[in-house]
C-alpha positions as CSV (number, residue, x, y, z in Angstrom):
1,M,-24.9,22.6,52.3
2,T,-24.2,23.1,48.6
3,P,-25.3,20.4,46.1
4,K,-21.6,19.5,45.6
5,E,-21.1,19.0,49.4
6,K,-24.4,17.0,49.6
7,A,-23.2,14.8,46.7
8,K,-20.0,14.1,48.6
9,D,-21.9,13.5,51.8
10,L,-24.2,10.9,50.1
11,L,-21.3,9.1,48.5
12,E,-19.5,8.9,51.9
13,K,-22.6,7.7,53.7
14,I,-23.2,4.9,51.1
15,N,-19.5,4.1,51.3
16,N,-19.7,4.1,55.1
17,A,-16.5,6.1,55.3
18,S,-15.1,9.4,54.2
19,I,-13.6,9.6,50.7
20,S,-10.4,11.5,50.2
21,N,-9.3,12.7,46.8
22,I,-6.4,10.3,46.9
23,E,-8.7,7.4,47.7
24,W,-11.1,8.4,45.0
25,D,-8.3,8.6,42.4
26,R,-7.1,5.1,43.4
27,C,-10.6,3.5,43.2
28,S,-11.4,1.4,40.2
29,E,-13.9,2.8,37.7
30,Y,-16.2,-0.1,38.6
31,G,-16.1,0.9,42.3
32,K,-16.7,4.6,41.5
33,N,-19.6,3.8,39.2
34,S,-21.1,1.4,41.7
35,L,-21.0,4.0,44.4
36,K,-22.4,6.7,42.1
37,R,-25.3,4.5,41.0
38,K,-26.3,3.9,44.6
39,A,-26.2,7.6,45.4
40,I,-28.2,8.4,42.2
41,I,-30.9,5.9,43.3
42,V,-31.2,7.9,46.6
43,C,-31.7,11.1,44.6
44,D,-34.1,9.5,42.2
45,E,-36.2,8.2,45.1
46,I,-36.4,11.8,46.6
47,L,-37.2,13.2,43.1
48,S,-39.9,10.6,42.5
49,L,-41.9,12.1,45.4
50,G,-42.7,14.8,43.0
51,C,-43.0,18.5,43.3
52,T,-45.9,20.6,44.4
53,K,-46.5,24.3,43.8
54,D,-45.2,24.9,47.4
55,V,-42.0,26.9,47.3
56,S,-40.1,24.6,49.7
57,S,-41.1,21.6,47.5
58,I,-39.8,23.3,44.4
59,R,-36.5,24.2,46.2
60,I,-36.0,20.6,47.4
61,Y,-36.7,19.2,43.9
62,Q,-34.2,21.6,42.3
63,Y,-31.7,21.0,45.0
64,Y,-31.7,17.2,44.6
65,S,-31.7,17.6,40.8
66,E,-28.5,19.5,41.2
67,V,-27.1,16.9,43.7
68,K,-27.8,14.2,41.1
69,I,-25.9,16.1,38.5
70,K,-22.9,16.6,40.8
71,I,-22.9,12.9,41.6
72,Q,-22.9,12.0,37.9
73,H,-19.9,14.3,37.4
74,Y,-18.0,13.4,40.6
């Protein structure tokens, strides 16, 4: 799953329903920002676990850093 797909997946899980482009466009800025804030908290919690020198740990850290960026720009 790409970071962009994961960002959408997290937003939909927090929303408890899929989000179409039409629905997203109709949503208020407050609603969008609220949903994004919650998804960013999830990413921050994962990132707060830190990163070891293990290759898989570095990949996970980089992946969720990218997911967070995609959420912010969604």
